[in-house]
C-alpha positions as CSV (number, residue, x, y, z in Angstrom):
1,M,68.8,194.7,172.3
2,K,70.2,192.4,175.3
3,A,68.3,189.6,176.3
4,L,68.0,189.4,180.0
5,L,66.8,186.6,182.3
6,L,65.1,186.7,185.5
7,I,65.8,182.9,187.1
8,G,63.2,182.7,189.7
9,G,60.0,184.5,191.4
10,G,61.8,185.5,194.7
11,H,60.8,188.7,196.7
12,A,63.9,190.9,194.6
13,H,62.3,189.9,191.3
14,V,59.3,190.9,192.2
15,T,59.7,194.7,193.6
16,A,61.9,194.5,189.8
17,L,59.5,193.7,187.4
18,R,56.9,196.5,189.8
19,W,60.1,198.7,189.6
20,L,59.7,198.0,185.4
21,K,56.2,198.7,185.4
22,Q,57.1,202.3,186.0
23,N,60.3,202.7,184.4
24,P,60.1,200.3,180.8
25,Q,63.9,199.5,179.8
26,P,63.4,199.5,175.9
27,H,67.3,198.0,175.5
28,L,66.0,194.9,177.2
29,K,64.6,192.1,176.2
30,I,63.6,190.5,179.5
31,S,61.9,187.1,181.0
32,L,61.1,185.8,183.9
33,L,61.7,181.9,183.8
34,T,59.9,180.2,187.1
35,P,58.2,177.4,188.1
36,D,54.9,178.7,189.4
37,Y,53.0,181.4,188.2
38,R,52.6,182.6,191.5
39,S,55.0,184.4,194.4
40,V,54.3,183.2,198.1
41,Y,54.9,186.5,200.0
42,S,56.8,185.3,203.6
43,G,55.4,188.2,205.4
44,M,51.9,186.5,205.4
45,V,52.8,182.5,206.1
46,P,52.4,182.3,209.4
47,G,48.5,184.1,208.8
48,F,48.0,181.7,206.3
49,V,48.9,178.7,208.6
50,A,47.1,180.0,211.8
51,G,44.4,180.2,209.3
52,H,43.8,183.9,208.9
53,F,44.5,184.5,204.9
54,A,43.3,181.7,202.2
55,R,45.9,180.9,200.1
56,K,45.4,183.7,197.4
57,D,45.7,186.4,199.6
58,V,49.3,185.1,200.3
59,E,50.2,184.7,196.2
60,I,51.5,187.4,194.1
61,D,50.4,186.9,190.5
62,L,53.9,186.7,188.9
63,A,52.2,186.2,185.4
64,G,50.3,189.1,185.8
65,L,53.3,191.7,186.5
66,C,55.3,190.0,182.9
67,R,52.1,191.0,180.7
68,D,52.2,194.6,182.5
69,T,55.5,195.1,181.9
70,G,56.4,193.2,179.0
71,T,58.3,190.4,180.1
72,A,58.2,187.2,178.4
73,F,56.8,184.2,181.8
74,I,58.1,181.3,181.2
75,E,56.9,178.4,183.7
76,D,59.5,176.1,184.5
77,A,62.1,175.8,186.6
78,A,65.9,176.1,186.1
79,S,67.7,172.8,186.6
80,Y,71.3,173.4,184.8
81,L,73.4,176.8,184.4
82,D,76.2,177.4,182.0
83,V,77.9,180.5,182.4
84,Q,80.9,180.5,180.0
85,Q,78.0,179.0,177.3
86,Q,75.3,181.7,178.9
87,Y,72.7,178.9,178.8
88,V,70.3,177.8,181.6
89,T,68.6,174.7,180.9
90,T,65.2,174.0,183.0
91,A,63.4,170.8,184.0
92,K,61.3,170.5,180.5
93,G,64.9,170.1,179.0
94,I,64.5,173.6,177.2
95,N,67.4,175.7,176.7
96,I,68.1,179.1,177.5
97,P,70.6,181.8,175.8
98,Y,71.1,184.7,177.9
99,D,73.1,188.0,177.6
100,L,72.5,188.5,181.4
101,A,71.4,186.9,183.7
102,S,69.8,187.4,187.6
103,I,68.9,184.6,190.2
104,D,66.7,184.8,193.0
105,V,65.2,181.4,193.9
106,G,65.7,181.5,197.1
107,I,66.9,178.6,199.7
108,V,65.5,174.9,200.7
109,S,65.6,174.7,204.5
110,H,67.1,171.5,205.8
111,P,70.7,171.3,207.1
112,L,73.0,170.1,205.3
113,T,74.1,166.9,208.1
114,A,70.5,166.6,208.8
115,P,69.5,162.9,209.4
116,P,66.9,161.1,207.0
117,I,63.6,161.3,208.5
118,P,60.8,160.1,205.9
119,D,58.5,163.0,204.5
120,S,59.4,165.3,207.0
121,I,58.5,168.9,205.1
122,A,60.6,171.9,204.7
123,A,59.5,175.4,205.3
124,K,61.3,176.1,202.2
125,P,60.5,176.3,199.6
126,M,57.3,178.0,200.5
127,A,55.4,177.5,197.8
128,C,56.0,173.3,198.4
129,F,55.5,174.0,202.9
130,L,51.5,175.4,201.3
131,D,50.7,172.5,199.3
132,S,52.0,169.8,202.4
133,W,50.4,172.0,205.2
134,E,46.8,172.2,203.8
135,T,47.1,168.5,203.9
136,V,48.4,169.0,207.1
137,R,45.8,170.8,208.7
138,S,42.6,168.7,206.6
139,A,43.6,165.6,208.9
140,M,40.3,163.7,210.5
141,H,42.6,163.5,213.6
142,A,44.7,166.0,215.0
143,P,48.8,165.0,214.6
144,N,51.6,165.8,216.7
145,I,53.8,168.4,214.9
146,A,57.7,169.4,215.7
147,I,59.2,172.3,214.4
148,I,63.3,171.9,214.0
149,G,64.4,175.5,214.3
150,A,63.8,178.1,217.1
151,G,64.5,181.0,215.1
152,L,62.1,183.7,214.5
153,G,60.4,182.0,211.6
154,G,60.0,179.1,213.4
155,V,58.7,180.1,216.4
156,E,56.2,182.3,214.2
157,L,55.4,179.0,213.0
158,A,54.8,176.8,215.9
159,L,52.7,179.3,217.0
160,S,51.2,180.2,214.0
161,V,50.7,175.9,213.8
162,R,49.0,175.5,217.9
163,H,46.5,178.2,216.9
164,A,45.9,176.3,214.0
165,M,45.7,173.4,215.9
166,S,43.5,174.1,218.3
167,S,40.7,176.0,216.1
168,R,40.6,172.7,214.2
169,F,40.7,170.3,216.7
170,R,39.1,172.1,220.3
171,A,38.6,168.2,221.3
172,E,41.9,167.7,220.9
173,T,45.5,168.1,222.3
174,K,48.3,166.9,220.6
175,S,51.7,168.4,221.1
176,V,53.7,171.1,219.0
177,S,57.3,171.3,219.8
178,L,59.8,173.6,219.3
179,I,63.4,172.4,219.0
180,E,66.4,174.3,218.8
181,R,69.9,173.0,219.0
182,N,71.5,175.6,220.4
183,T,71.2,176.6,224.3
184,E,68.7,179.3,223.8
185,I,65.5,179.7,221.1
186,L,66.1,182.9,219.3
187,A,69.6,182.7,219.2
188,Q,69.6,185.5,217.6
189,A,66.9,187.9,218.1
190,A,66.9,190.6,220.2
191,P,66.9,190.2,224.5
192,S,63.6,192.1,224.6
193,L,62.1,190.1,222.4
194,G,63.1,186.7,222.9
195,R,61.7,186.7,226.3
196,Q,58.3,188.4,225.2
197,L,58.2,185.2,222.8
198,R,59.7,182.8,225.4
199,K,56.7,183.9,227.4
200,K,53.8,183.1,224.3
201,L,55.2,180.1,223.5
202,V,55.0,178.8,227.4
203,E,51.4,180.1,227.6
204,A,50.4,178.5,224.1
205,G,51.7,175.2,225.8
206,I,54.3,174.7,222.9
207,D,56.8,172.3,224.1
208,L,60.4,173.8,224.1
209,F,64.0,171.5,223.6
210,E,67.2,173.7,223.4
211,G,70.5,172.6,223.4
212,T,69.7,169.1,221.3
213,E,68.7,168.4,218.0
214,P,67.3,165.6,216.0
215,T,69.3,162.5,215.0
216,A,66.8,160.1,214.0
217,W,62.6,159.2,213.2
218,Q,61.3,156.1,213.6
219,D,57.6,154.7,214.8
220,N,56.4,159.1,214.7
221,A,59.0,159.5,217.1
222,L,61.5,161.8,216.8
223,Q,65.2,160.8,218.7
224,L,67.0,163.8,220.0
225,S,71.2,163.8,220.8
226,D,70.5,164.4,224.1
227,G,69.1,160.9,224.3
228,R,65.2,162.5,224.8
229,S,62.5,161.0,222.2
230,L,59.2,162.9,221.4
231,K,56.4,162.2,219.1
232,A,56.0,163.6,215.7
233,D,53.9,162.6,212.9
234,H,54.8,165.3,211.2
235,V,58.4,166.7,211.4
236,F,58.7,170.5,209.8
237,W,62.2,172.4,208.8
238,V,62.7,175.7,209.7
239,A,66.6,175.4,210.3
240,G,69.2,175.6,208.3
241,A,69.7,176.7,204.8
242,A,70.8,174.6,201.7
243,P,71.4,176.3,198.2
244,Y,70.0,174.4,194.6
245,D,72.4,171.8,193.9
246,W,73.3,173.5,190.6
247,L,73.8,176.3,191.5
248,S,77.6,174.8,192.7
249,R,77.5,173.0,189.3
250,S,77.3,176.4,187.2
251,G,80.5,177.5,187.1
252,L,79.8,180.4,189.7
253,E,82.4,181.3,192.6
254,T,80.3,179.9,195.7
255,E,80.9,179.5,199.2
256,E,79.1,176.7,200.5
257,G,76.9,176.4,197.0
258,F,75.9,180.0,197.3
259,P,76.8,182.3,194.6
260,L,79.5,185.3,196.4
261,T,78.1,188.4,195.9
262,Q,79.4,192.1,195.3
263,A,77.3,194.8,196.7
264,S,76.1,195.4,193.4
265,L,74.2,192.3,193.6
266,Q,76.9,190.7,191.0
267,S,78.3,187.5,191.2
268,V,82.4,187.9,191.6
269,S,83.1,185.9,189.1
270,H,81.0,186.9,186.3
271,P,80.0,190.5,185.9
272,N,77.1,189.3,183.8
273,V,75.1,187.6,186.3
274,F,73.1,189.2,189.3
275,I,72.2,187.4,192.8
276,A,69.5,188.7,195.1
277,G,67.4,187.2,198.0
278,D,68.5,184.4,200.0
279,T,70.4,183.3,197.5
280,A,73.4,185.6,197.6
281,R,76.2,185.2,200.1
282,F,77.6,188.6,199.9
283,A,81.7,189.1,199.7
284,D,82.0,191.8,201.7
285,K,79.4,191.7,205.0
286,P,77.0,188.8,206.1
287,I,73.3,189.9,205.4
288,S,70.3,187.3,207.2
289,R,68.4,186.1,204.8
290,A,65.1,188.6,206.2
291,G,62.7,188.9,203.6
292,V,62.6,192.8,203.9
293,Y,66.4,192.9,202.2
294,A,65.2,190.9,199.2
295,V,62.6,193.3,198.6
296,R,64.4,196.7,198.9
297,Q,67.2,194.8,197.0
298,G,64.5,194.8,193.3
299,P,65.0,198.1,192.4
300,V,69.2,198.5,193.0
301,L,69.1,195.3,191.4
302,I,66.6,196.0,188.2
303,R,68.4,199.6,187.9
304,N,71.5,197.9,187.8
305,L,70.8,195.3,184.6
306,A,69.8,197.4,182.9
307,A,73.1,199.8,183.6
308,Q,75.3,196.2,182.8
309,A,73.5,196.4,179.3
310,K,74.3,199.8,178.3
311,G,78.3,199.7,180.0
312,D,76.6,202.5,182.6
313,P,78.1,202.6,186.5
314,L,76.5,200.4,188.8
315,E,75.1,201.6,192.3
316,N,75.9,199.5,195.5
317,Y,72.9,197.9,198.0
318,N,73.9,199.4,201.6
319,P,71.0,197.5,203.8
320,Q,69.6,199.1,206.8
321,K,71.1,197.9,209.8
322,D,68.0,197.1,211.7
323,Y,64.4,197.0,210.4
324,M,61.2,196.9,211.8
325,K,59.6,193.6,212.8
326,L,56.0,192.6,213.2
327,V,56.2,189.5,214.7
328,T,52.5,187.1,214.5
329,L,51.8,185.6,217.7
330,G,49.6,182.9,216.3
331,S,46.3,184.7,217.4
332,R,45.4,187.8,215.8
333,K,48.0,189.4,218.0
334,A,51.4,191.0,217.6
335,L,55.0,192.3,218.5
336,V,57.0,194.7,217.7
337,E,60.8,195.1,217.7
338,K,62.9,197.8,216.5
339,W,66.5,198.8,218.1
340,G,66.1,196.3,220.9
341,I,62.7,197.5,221.8
342,T,59.9,195.3,221.9
343,L,56.4,196.7,222.7
344,S,52.8,194.5,222.4
345,L,50.0,197.1,221.4
346,P,46.6,196.7,220.5
347,G,46.7,197.3,216.4
348,L,49.9,195.7,215.8
349,W,48.3,192.4,214.4
350,A,46.5,195.1,212.3
351,L,49.3,196.9,210.9
352,K,51.1,194.5,210.2
353,R,47.8,192.6,207.7
354,R,47.8,195.8,206.3
355,I,51.1,196.4,205.1
356,D,51.4,192.7,203.7
357,E,48.0,192.8,202.5
358,A,49.8,196.3,200.6
359,F,53.1,194.4,199.2
360,V,50.9,191.7,198.1
361,R,47.9,194.1,195.6
362,G,51.2,196.0,194.5
């Protein structure tokens, strides 16, 4: 029997464990190593921030999934990986040996070249962000909030923060600012989606700072590279994606600290280590960091791990060229975009909620 260690509780490992419920693998002794018994579902984070969902509504019970699949649950975090000796050291100092390992730990939202901003809050890891947001939301007075990074995630977060602040502090109007170093927000989005979301941001009174980036923070003011400054009691980092430090020290072949991954979700340098979700850097073609890709990697990942243990051929993960984007607008409204076409229709929020709640429930 081969020992399989799943490192991290990301979306790919969630769907892998759910696949195991219907497809037991008696030739594998499986353990899940993760610092929290819950996994935050990214698709519902904007709704949580806006105040539409309770914390429990957006979390998946990892410990329960492990019980259902006969997987050993280890509530701890990886701090060191030795791919030569094939063991992981946890934050508590425990060494866990493995025959096969799978890594799905996500990323940290913070550019490597970012200036030091005390008490800034990274959007990922998401569980830590939700902890921080609950503290911010419970403040006695409305804060000024700056969000760095105006991709789709930053825009959704800005609209959700504005909605939450307006609901919580009706008599006070403080700023929500969105900062993007590119010359325009949503540089990678479809033009039709970008136009509609820009309109929503303006209507919501969110201040846009484009073509600039933070250089310093002092006395609750964020200094920008173009000479402007803005009030910021809290700074949220959405831009940037940094890997966990222990990955670059593991001996895996990496690029910018991210393990290089084959289409089989296998490490290019160590065939008994697999990588999925935002942690993976695909060697043949780039894949955007979106939860839908990680969700669909899960079943392929676990089938390939089972096949590797038996010496059977592996299958390739083939990402879809595009996917339906249901974008939260802060209030109980949403837009949908696919193939460059963006629509605003009644019922999209309810549709998104049904899809998201179905995933969380499993």
